[in-house]
N, C-alpha and C positions, 0 to 999 in steps of 0.2 A: 271414506270416498275419492276413487281417483282424482290427481292432483292435472289441474290441465290446461297450467303455464298463464291465470288470466293477467292483464297487463293495465297500469293505470293509462286512461287515455288524457292526453293532453287537457280537455274537454267534455264535458258531457255529452253535448249533443252535437259532438264530431261529426255521426253519421246523418245526419236528420235527415238529408237530404238526400240522400245517394239512390233510393227508390226513383225519386223526381226527376234524376237522369237516364232515367230507360226510355222516361219517353217519346214518343215520335216525335216529336217537335223542338223537346230542351237543345237537342244537340244544335239542331239549323240554327234556331233563334240565337246559339251560344255563339256559334261560327259567322252568324250577320252582324253581331255585335262587333267582333274582334275587325269583320271584316269591313264595316263600314268607315276604319279610318285611313284616308289615307295621305294628307298631309300631316295629322298628329298633332294638328291644332286644341287648345285648349277646349274648347267648343265641343269637336269633335270626341275626343279622351273622355270628357263629361258625362257626353250624349251615348257614348259605350258603355260607361260605367252603369247609368241607366236604364239602358237594355238590359245589361246584364240581371242586374236587381229585380229588373220588371219579369225579367223569366224566370227564376228561380222563386221567387214571391207567389205567380200565378201559378207554379207547378207542386204550389204545396210546402215548399219550406220555411225550420224557423225564422220569422222576422230577424228577430236577434243575430242569427247566424249572417243572414244576408248584409244585416248593417255591419257586423265583424268584418266582412270580405270587402265590403265596400270601403271601410275607415282603410283595412291594412293596402289594398290594392290604391289610394291613395298618396298614402302618405310611403308606400314605394317609388310611385310614380316623381313625387315630388323629388326624394334623394336619387333615384338613377336618371330621370331626364331632367339634367341640371341646364342645357345647352340649347338655346331657342333656336341657334345654326347647326344643329343638328340634323343629320340625312329623315327621311323622310322613311327610307325602308330602314335605317336603326332603331326609327322610334319604335315603328309597327312588328319590329321582334322583341326589343324591349317590353310590349307594351303585352304581347303574347304570353312572353317569360314569367313577366307579372304573374298575368291571369291564372295562367297553369300552374306554377309554384302556388297562388290559394286557393287553388277549388284541389288541387293535391292532399293540400294540407286540414281541409274539413272532411277528408274522407281516409285519411290515413294515421289510425292507430301505433302505431311506430313501434308495435310490438309484432314477434315473431312466434309463433305457435307450435309446438312440440311438431319434432319432425322422425319421421320411424325410420331402425334402423333394422339392415339384414339380421338374422342369427348369427349369420357366418362372419360376420363383422364383431370385433370382440375391441374394450378397453382395458386400459391398462391402471391398477388405482394401489399406489405406494400410500402406507398407512408406518410412523414412527421413525423413516428413517431406514425402512426393512425394503431388500428386492421388491418392485412396480409386480401386484399380482395379476393376472391378466381375468374380466371375469367378460362370458360373451352373454350379449345382446340375450334379451327378453322379448317376449312377446308381445307386439304394440297393442291393444286390447280397445278399439273405438266403442263408444254407445254412444247411439243417436235418442236424442230427446226429443217432444214438436207433440202439437195436434193432430188428432188424423186432418186428413188433407192435406201437406202440407207438402207431400210430398217425400217423407222419410224414406219411404222404400227404396222409389225411384234411386234416389241421391244413396241411398247406398251403395246399389249394383255401379252407379257410376263412380263411387270411388273407387270401389275395387275394380272397376277395368281400370282407371287413372293409378291405381298404382300396379297391377298390373302389366301394365306396358311400360314400367321402369323399372321390371324384376322383379317385383316382390310380391312371396307365396301367400297369395288370399286368401281366406274365410270367411261365409258369412252366417251366422246365423240367426235365425227367428225367434226372438222372443214374443213376437205379438198374438197371445193367444186369443186376445181380444176382440179383434177385429173376424167378420167370416173372409175368408180367404185370403185374408196376409201371407200364410205359408205357400198358397198358390201361386202368388203372385212372386216374390223372391223366388220362389224352385224357378218358374218359368224366366222370370231375368237373367236366373244364374245359372241357367243351362243356354240360354241362347248368349252366354257373355263367356261361356266356360269358363266359370267362377266354382269350387266346391262350397257345398251350402248344406247344415242342418239346420233342423226342424224336428217335428209331432205333430203328426195329426189325431195323436188321440190323448197327451197329456196338457191340463188346462194350465198348469203354475206357471206361469212366463220366469217366473227365479229359476228353476229347477230345468226348465231347455235353455236359460240363459248360461246357468253354469257349467252345465255336461255340455253344451255346444262349442264353449270357450276353452273345457274342459281335453275333449276330446283333441280340440285342433294346437293348443299349448304339447300337447304329446306329438303330433302328426310336424310338430317341428312350423309350425306356417310362422311367417312375419308378420301379421297384420291380421287381426279378427274383428268382425266388423260386426257389431250386436243390433240390429233392429227389435225395435219395444214400442208397447203401445200405444198408442193413440187413443184422445177424446174430442167430441164433437166442444167442449167446454172442460175449462178446469175443473178437474175434482180433484177431491184430497185422497181417491181411490189410489186416479190414477200418480200423484205424488207419492205416494207411499210405496206404489210398486214398482215406483224410480230408486228411490230408495234402498228397496231392498236388492232390487237386479243389480246398485251400482256398489251397495257391498259384498255379493255373489261372487263376481265377476273382479271388480276391483279395473275398473277401468282406467289407463294410459291418458286418455283422450275422449273429455265430454262435447257432445257436438248438437248445438241444438239448431234443427232444419224450421226455418219461418218463411212460411209464405209471404213474400214483397209485397202482395197488392192487399192485405187488409188493413187500412191506415191506423190509425190512433189505439185499437184497442193491442195492440201488439205491445206496448209499454207495457199493461199489466198481466199481460199473459209471460213477455221477459222473466220482468220481476219473479212469479209465480214461479217458475222452473228454475229460474237463480236462485231465488232460497231450498228447491228440492234436491235439484239436480249438478249445482254448480258450475255449468256448462263453461266452458274457456273457449270455444270459438264456434263460428255461426256460418250457416251456410244457405245462401238466399236462393230459395225457389222463384221459377214463375216472373224472372225478370223478362223476360220479353214481354208482360203482358205492356198494357197502354192508360191504364185507368193511373190516373191520380195516388199517390203514396210516398208523398215525402216525410209527410208525419209520421208512417210506418218506421223509421231507422231510426226511428229517437230511439226505440226500443232497442236498438243494438246500442244504443251509449250508453244508455239508462243504465246495461249489465256491466260498461265499460269493455267491452270482449270484442276481439277483431276481427273481421268478415276472411273465412280462406279461401270458400267457396263460392261461384253465383252458379246457378242453375240456367239455363237461360232456353233450354226446349223440349221438349220428353221423349228425344232420343237421344242414347248411351252416352252418344259423343256430345251434346250439349251443356258441357262443364269447363267453367276456364276457374280455372287459379285467380285471385282474385287481389292484382299490384293495382296499388293508388293510379302511381304515373300510368300506366298501360290503360286504365277505364278513364282516365281524363284523357290521353292523349287519342285515344277515339270517342271520344267525345265533341272535341275539337276539329276532329277531321285534321291532327295533326299524324297518325297513321305509327302503326308501329310493326315495323318491319321483324326486329326480333323475333316478335311475337308469332308472324307469319310464317318467320325461317321455322322456329320451334314445332309450331303446327305443322306443316308439311312434313318435318321429320319426323313426328310424332307418328305416321301416317305408313313407316314403313315401304314406300315404295319400292325403295333399294332392293326389295328382299321381291318384289314378283317380278315374276318370268319377261311378261308382254314388256313393262317398262323396260327392262336392260336388252327387252329386242330392238324397241324404240328409242333410247340412248345407240346402240351400237347403227344403229338405220341413218339416225340425222349424224353421226360423227362421221359417217362415211358420203356423206352430202346424200342420205335417201330418204324419202320422207314419204308413205304408204298409206291408204286408206285407213289399215289395220292398225297402225301408227296413232294416227289422227281420234280413231275411234277409242283408244287406249289412255291416252294425254286426255279427251273429254271424260269419260271415265272419272279418271286420279281428280278433274278440277270436279266433278258432282261429290268425289267420296270426302272433299276439304269441307264440306257443309253448306249452311248458305249463303248465298250471295251477298250478302246485307254485313256479317261477319268478314268476311277475307276482306270485303271491299274497304270495311269499318278501319283494316291492319293497314294498307297500303294509302299513304297521305296522298291525298286530296280526292279522291274518288269515291265515298262517300259522299260526295257529295253528286258529282258526275250520277252515281246508283241511284239516288231519289230522282233526278232528271230524266231519267232511262225506265227506270221503274225494273221493281228486282222479280214479280210477277211474268211478266211479258218476256224476260232478258233469258226464265229460266224455261216459260215454255220453246223456247226457239233452241236452246240448248238441248232441253230432253228432243226434242224434234229430231236436232240433227243425230243424236245417239240411235234410236226408231228408223233413221233410215239408212243407218250406219249395221243398223240388224237386221234389215231387209237386205242385204248385201250377201250371196255365195263370198265361198272362200276366194274362188278364183279370184274376185273385185277386190276384196277387203284389199288382200297380198298383191293387188298391182299398183303402179302409179297414177290410176283414175283414164291412163287413155284408153280402156278396154270400151266405156260409155262414149268417147268421141267416136271411135271403129262402130258401133255397133249401140246407137240412140236410143232403140230399140228397150233397152237394158235401163234405162232413165224411168221408161215410163213405169216398170215393172216394179220396178223399183217403190215408187211412186205411191203405187197399188196397191203394195204388201205392207207399206208403213202407212198410209190413210195420210201421207202426207202431198202437198203439190209437186208437180214436175219443177218448177219453178226452187223451188228450196231445194229437190237434190240437186240443180244445177248447184247453186250456192253452197251446196256441203260442199261439192265438187273443186267448184273455185278457191273457197279456203284452203282444201287440203295442196291443191296447186300452189298456194301463197302459200305456205308452211313447203313443202319441195323445195319451192325458189330458193328462200330465208336458210333451210339447210345446205343446198349447192352454194347460196354464197358464203356461210358460214365456214361450207370445211374449204373453201378458195383463198378466204381471208385469215384459216390454219395455217394455212400449207407457204402463205408469205408471209409469216412471222406477223401476223397480225392479232389480235387480241382472239383467244381461243371462244367457241360461242359461249353463250354465258355474259358475259364481257362486258357487251353491250347493257345486257340488263342489267345489272347491279350496279353498271352506273346509275339508269334511268334509276332505279332505287336509291341511291346516294342523293341527285340529283333533289328527288319530289320528297327525300324526308330533309333536306335543308332546306327545298322551299314548297310550303303544301300548297300552294298556288300552281304546281309546273301541272300538273294531271288539270286543270281547267284552263289551262295557259294553251296547253297542246291541243287538246278539244278544239279551243276557241279557235286556235289556227289553223286545224284541219276542218274546222266547220261542224263539227257534233256537240256532245255532251246537249242535245236537245233545240239545236238550231235549226236554221230553215236546213231543209232537203239538200242532199248530196253532197258532192265537193265542192271547196273554198273558190269565192270568182276572184280568179288574184290579183286580176284589177281592184277591183272594191280593199283587196288587202291594200294595196299599194297606196290608195289614198284614205288609207282609216291610222291616222297618227297614232290611238291607244295599239291599234294590230299591230304594226308597226315596231311600235317600243317593246309593245312582249316578243318578239322576233328577235328583236336586237338582244333583249336582254337573257334566251332562253341559247344565243347561239352566243353569244359571250360566255355564258356559265357551263353551255357543252358546245365547243371549236368545231366536236366531230357527227352533230344535229343535221349539217344537209347532208352530209355524206351519205350517214342514216338514212335519211327520209327518199333520197336516192337509189338505196337499196330496195327499199318497200315500192318502191314506185317504179319496178322494172318492169311491174305484169300490167298495162293500161286498166286503170278503172277496179282495180284490186281494193286501194283505198275505199272507196264507194260504195264497193258492194260488202268491204268486210262491215262498214258500221249500219250501212240498210240492215243487213242481217242482224247485225244485237239493238236496233231499235234507235242506233243516234245519228239517222243521218232520213231523209223521206226516200222513199221508192221510187 
């Protein structure tokens, strides 16, 4: 049976609360608990710990794990926060790091799963002082196991696409001859994703299909071969016998169990039974976008002492993430994960898109047409659900919760419908055609099914971006930072200060606050608001200059905020 690199977890129940973390409100409750600490007094700290423990317990997390987490946090606080004279800001930072580290420790198996290598890669092996001999890498065979309905076939395709994007030659084998339509499903997914596949409508022996498929792909020098096996609605001896036979036939390098994250306590017995028969060494959790309680389900992961390698967060082929404990906890606490955001954008390969290249060229020249705006909005939608993107940007998840993803997504799609209803001449213009001929606005509104006001808002935002492009070119020409420098500084600022985005939105009157732009007189008379402003300007001396540049167009920020539901109409 294939070796899968199983490691010993430091604690059998180390993963028992992972599914609970995907609940809609757990992340916000943990963030609120951390945010409740202002001065860092003993009472505030104890209240924070109590709220964190309550949130975890109510999400069906193992009681013993919560108790251990509480004790560890208290011990670290006693060691690291000794001085009563320490500033409140330093106390908050230390508390956040302590909680972050403890949560990471609970979900980290401290084991690295086996990594595939391309057949073009070779390794040198020396024996008894002889000259090293180069040995070519072998095909990496991955066998999937799990109950029917867990999402094995979809996960097979997702994993194949994941490796294909990274330059691997990947093939799919459908050895599921039990479920009607299994081969059709894998075939459709593979064709849609342009992945080579193997299966049979006539052969009913799954062992033979798996063996022939793996043999064919090995002969064709495929780097990775993924084998999809049969599932059942419950653990049956016939299923386990079949898995053993397939494993002996294909000799997998890695065996992955696909587990539905929402099935609850039943997962433990299921995982143990599969472990005994298939000796899986990695786990993929599916349906992590659900909202039902499931903290107990992941005790199954701990019971088998197996690392989680990927999590499925949706039905689409791109809703698939590498599981990294620190990244997962960062998103949960609203700290953000800028590095993952950068990697995600790079994985889209936008640099190869001709429209994207043209937009960048125009921006460098200080131009920004409606077609450029259309390209950028389409690229934004390619990045996936807004909540996923917001979770990678420090502080944005809180704002997203206040604004509402559904409303924001609807507005963005309406903007795209509006631009899709424009002619080529209109798209390639700077928007002045609509100023000269207002009837064009009415025509586009009718064609897109949107109001004339919404069309005007799109034109307003395009003009805003055009103004920014012109300003960026002017600054670049004077030796100022190149376009993108301000954004980079803002992301660094947000990374170091998780409340940066909320402070910025508060100053601008957004984030679910009252309508329109802020009342400057009330801001001047609000000590908390002035303190936020002073902190932001102290941390970013160019903030006022950047704000003035954005305000060159009167009413621009107000309309932009209204368009995205951040202020009153």
